[in-house]
N, C-alpha and C positions, 0 to 999 in steps of 0.2 A: 058509833058513827063510822060510816064507810068512807075511806079516803080514796078519791079518784086516782087512777094511774097517772093522769096528766099532772095532778098536783104533787104526787110523789116524785115524779121525774123533775119537776120544777124545783122542788125542795132539795133534791140531790145535787142539781146543777148549782143552786144557790150556795150549798155547803161547800162545794168544790171551789167556787169563786171566793168564798170567805176564807178558806184555807190558803188559797193562793195569795190573798191580800195579807194574810198574817205573816207569811215568809218574807223577810226583808232581804234585799239584795246587798251583798258586800263583795266588792271586787278587790283582789290582791294581785299586785304585780311584783316583778323581781326586785323593785326598790324596797319591798317589805322584808326581804331576806336578811336574817341576822347571821346565818352561817350556812354553808353548803359543804357536803362531803360526797365524793363520787368514788366508787370502787369499780374498776374496769376489769373485765375478764378477757381472756384471749379470743373467745369466739363471738364477737359482736354482741356483747351483753354488758350492761352496767347497772349497778345499784346506786340510785340517786337518793340522797337524804338531805333535806333542807328544813331550816327552822325560820318561820316568819312571825313577825310581831303584828298583831291585828287588833282593831277595835271592833268587838262583836256586840251587837244589841242583844238584849235578852229575848228568849223565845226562839221561834223557828227562823233560821237564816239560810238563804241561798248564797253560799260562799263560792265565788268564782276564782279559782287559783289559776292565774294566767302565767304564760311563759314557762310551762312545763315542757318536757321533751315531746316532740311530735310522734316519736316512736315508742311512747309509753305503752306498757302492757297494763291496761287499766285494772285487770283482775288482781294485780299485785299491789295496787295502791293502798296505802294505810295512812290515815290521818288521825292524830291523837293530840291531846293537850299536853304541852310541855310545862305550862304553869297555869295556875288558876283552876277553875272547876272543870271536871271531865266533860267531854263533848259526847252527845248522843247522836250517832250518825243514822240517818233515815234512808237516804239513797244517794247515788253519785252517778254522774254522766261525764264521759270524756268526749269533748267536742274537738275533733281534728279536721273538720270540714272548713278549710280556711278561705277567707274572703279574697276573691279575685273578680274582675269584671265578668268573666264567663260564668263563674259560680253564682254570682248575684243574679245574672240574667236567667239562669236555669231555675233558681228558686222562685222567680216571678212568673213562671209558666202558669197561665190561668188567671194571672192578676194584671192589673192595669199599671201602665207606666205613662210618663209624659214624654212625647217626642218633640224636641226643640230643633227647629230648622231656621237657619239664618236666611234673610232676604238676599237674593243674588246681587243687588245693587245698593242696598241701604244697610244700616246697622240694625234695622228692626228684626225681631225674631217672631216666628209663628209657633204657637204651642198647640198640640193636639193630644188627645187621650187615645191610647190604643191598648188592646189586650194582647199579651204575649201568648201565642199559640204553640210555638216550638222554639227551642234554643239549642238543639243538639248539633245536627249537621249544618244548620244555618238558622238564622232568625226569621220567624214568621210573625207578623203583626196584623191584628184585625182592627181597622179603623171603623168609624161609624158607617161609612159608605163603601168600603173596599178592604181588600187584604193585600199586604205588601210583604215581599221577602227582602231580607237584608235590613240594615239599620240606616234609615234615610236621614238621620241627623244624630244629635246627642240624645241620650236617654236619661231621664230623671226618675229616681226611685223615691218612694215615700219614706222608706226606712230600710234598715238592714235586718233580715230575718234573725230571730233569736238563736237559731241553731247554726248560724254562720258566724264564725269568729275570725278576727284579724290575726290572732295567735292561738296556738294550741291551749286549751283551757280544760281543767278538771273542775266540774261543777258539783258541789256537795250540798245536799240539804241536811241540815242538822239542827239540833236543839242546843242552845248555848245559854249559860248563866248570865252572860253579859259582862262587859268591861274589857279592859285592855289585857291581852294575854298572848303568850307564844304558843304556836301550834307547830307540830312536826309532821312533815309529809315524807314518806319513803315509797319508792316504786322501782321496778325493773324496767329497763328501756333498751331497745336496740339502737344501733347507729353509733355506738362508741366502741372503739377497739384499740389495741396496742400491740406492739411488737418490739423486740429487743434487737439492737444492732451493735456490733462491736468493731473497734478499730485496734489492730495490733501493729505496733511499730517495732521491727527487729533492730537489735543493736548491730553495730558494724561487724562484729565477729559472728553474728548469727546465733549466739548462745543464750541470749535473753531477749525478752520483749516487754514493752509497755502496753498494757491493755486498758482501753477505755470503753465503757459500756454506755449506750444511750437507749432511752425509751422513746419510740416514735408513737405518739398518741394522735388518733384521728377522731374527730367529732362530726358526725353527720346525723345527729339525733334530732335536729330541729330546734335546739335550745342551746344557749350559751350559759356558762357558769363562771362567775367572777369570784376571785379570792377563795378558791376551792381547796379543801383538804383532799388530796389525791392519794388513792391506794390502788395497787395493781395486784391481781391474783394470777400466779403462774400455775398452769395445770388445766386439765380439761374437766369442767364441771358437767355432771350428768344433767341435761336439760329436761329429761323425761319426768323427773321428780317434781312434785308440786312445789313451786317456789315459795319460800317463806320470807315474807317482807318484814316480819317482826324483829327488827334489828335495833340495836342500841345506837342512838344518834351520837356522832362524834362532836365533841365540843369544839368551838372555834379555836384555832391554834393561836399561839402567841405571835407577836409581830415577827416578820421575816428578818433573818439576819442578813447582813450585807454580803456575807460569803455564801455561795451556793453550796448547800449540803447534799451529799449523796443520799440515795434511798437506803433506808434500813429495812431489814427483812425479818420475818418471824414465821414459824410454822402455823398453818391454819388447817387443822385436820390433816389430810394428805396432800395439801397444796402449800404454796408459799405465798405470803403476803408481803408486798413491798410498799413501804410508806414513805412519803416525801414530807420532810419537816417544813419546808418552805411552801406556803400556799401558792397556787397558780391559777391563772384564768384560762378557760378553754372556750374560745368562741365557736359558734356554729360554723360548719363547713371550714374547719381549720385543722391543719396538721402541725404539731409542734414537737420538739425534742427536749427531753430532760435528762440530766446526767444520772446514770444508774450506779456506776462504780468506776474506780480508777486504781490501777495497780502498776507499780513500776518494778523493773528488773526481775521479771518472772523467769526462772530458768526454763529453757526450752531445748528440745533435742530434735534434730532433723533425721528423718528416716527415709531411705529409698526402698520401695517395695516392688518386687516383681512377682505378681500373682498369676497362677495358672488356673486351669479348669479341670473338673473331675472327669469330663468326657474324654480327655486326652488318653486315659488309661484303659478304655473299654475295647479298643481295636487298633489295628495298624493305621498309622497316620501318614498321609502324604505330606511331603515337606512343604509343598506350596499351599496346603489347606489351612484355613483359619489363621491362628497365630503361630503355627508350627513353621520354624525356619525363617520367620520374618525378623527384621531388625526391630526389636521391641524397646519401648521406653519405660523404664521404671517410674512409678508414681512417686511424687515428692510429698511427704507428710511432715507436719510439725506437731510435736507432742509435748504437752506440759500438764502439770497436776494442779487441780483446783484445791490447793491447801496452803495454809500458812500465810504469813505476811498480810498483804492487803486483799488476798483472795480468801479461800476457805469459806465461801458462802454459796448457797444455791444460786446457780446461774440459769435464768430463763432461756428458753430456746430462741435462737436467732441466727443471723448471718455474721460471721467473723471475716472481716476484710483485712488482709495482711499487706504491710508496706515494708520495704527494705531500702536502705540508703545506697546510692551509687557512689562512685569515686569522688564526686563533687559535693557529697553530703545531701543531695536532693532525695526526697522520699519517692520511691517508685512502687506502683501497685504490682504485687507478685502473685496474687491469687485470693480466693475466698472459698469458704465452705460453711455449711449450716451445722449448727450444733443443736442437739435436743436438750430438754430440761436436764441439767447436770447437777447432781448433788455435790456437797462439799466432799473433798478428799478423793474425788473421782478424777480419772485421766481424761483429757480432751485431745482428740486427734484430728487435725485439720488437713485435708487433702488440698494442696495448692495447685497441682498440675502434673506435668511430666518433665522428667530431667532432660536437659538438652545435650549435655556432654557425657551422659552415661547411656550406653546401648547394650542390648542383650540379644543373643540368638539361641533359640531352643530347638534341639533336634532329637528325634526318636531314632536311636541307633540300633535297636533290636526290639522284636516283638514276638512273643510265643504264646499261642492259645493252648493251655494245658487241659482245660475242660470247658463245658458250655458256659460256666459262670466263674471261671478262673483263668487269669492270664498273667504273663510276666513281661514287663517292658523295661528297656534301658534308655536312659536319657543323658544328653550332654547339653549343658547350659554354659555358654561363654559370655562373660561380662567384660566390657571395655570401658575404660575410664579416661576421658580426655581432659579432665580437670587437673589443676596444678596441686591438688591435695588428695590424699588417700580417702576413699569412701568405703562404707560398708553397705552392701545391698542385702536386704532380707528377701530370700527366695521362699515363697510360700506356695505349697502345692496341695490343693484339696484332693482327697482320694474318694472314689465312688462307693466304697464298701469296706469290708475288713481287709487290712493291708499289712504287709510285712516287708521291711527293708532288707533286701538280699545282699546288696553291696553298695558302698558309697565312698567317695574320695574325701568326704568331710562329714563329721558326725552331725546328724540331724537332731532337732528337738521336736517333741510332739505337742503342738499348740492345743490340739483337741483330739478327740477320738478319730477324726477323719482329716486332720491337717498335719502335714509335715513341713518343717521350715529349716532353712540354713542361713546363717549370717556369713556372707562371703565378703572378705576384704579385698579391695582392688587398689593397687599402688597407683600413684599419679602417672598418667601417660602409659599405663600398662593394661594387661588383661588378666583375668582369672577364670579358671574352668572348674565347673562342678559336674561330676558324673555320678549317676546312681542307677540302681536296678531295683524295682519294686514289684512284688507279687500282690495282686489284688483279687479278692473274691467278693462277688456281689450277688 
């Protein structure tokens, strides 16, 4: 028997309709969440893991997981059964086209709406049917006898299109065994980021500091997360690699203690993972701060640094040129070690803001500097600014060109100290090539193959002079 093409097409359409009827719709909201865990990276990336308790009918189910992050990367989404029978996934769609009056109007282009106009003098309303012709640069409506631009009254719509959601939704078509069970959803999302900030309070004598670290967390992902297990990854993750969403879900934490606990850290491959024992809530479009660390009485050393430039040594310098002959200000640094006591743990990159107390005991801001990711037992050096009461003058007292690539120059550096205490200034001079110290009034140290330095002590209200001659070959 020959089957007509029209009959085959009709049968195919009927089968599609029957398959659509078989799939049952189940909607899940944030109220179904049993636990949420969020791992946030430095560069606007987060791994979201959540477990939801659902009642799933047997057979094909269209599961709409609502209130996921609007910046979800759908190709990284993974849904699996946490309890009960395994789920067989067939397809998934990420609907992020959110419902607004304008979006609703755009979806009705080519479709009919009801235009409701109030009577100018009575409470009566007039209703007309119109077809939406355009909704981009302006609204164009076709009535039975005319075409109008703009919206002449209120518009009434029959329904909300299926692909227009009031909240971001991950729609998954799956085969389920049926019954009440827990499912786990994990995915990568943009819109979540964090940074570290530190506050350092110097002691009265300036020989110790109290250091407090804070995490500033910003959520612009399009979703909020309540009672979340929060973890932070310090380090730059290569985003070119294929993201792997198959991660182990973190169990819901125990009840929070009354005392705020600091973050604990552990190594994660070549990164560092900071975990917060106390669950936290992260609302959408919110910035919040969490305590990262606290360390008291950390020994600190102040350093004054007068740094030169290697181009000084290549030719004869005019006294008024560049930094030659000017009243120079040494930079002020604070140096301490990330070891022992309450420190001795990897510190994520961030800005350290330093405060010192005045004669009345009030804390005053004295400078800030950025630190990079710092491993334990490493030194941290913070540049606060320039010294006010310490000045320097650098002069080239002699210059001699020996060959095209060989010269010899003599220098005089005078340091003046107007403070009421003695200071030590580190004079650091980079050299442009191979160099040899010919003469000097104070023994230098070789910081590196191209850097010479001197520690010059200056008495209170006094001055000190450093003179040296160096031969440079480049």
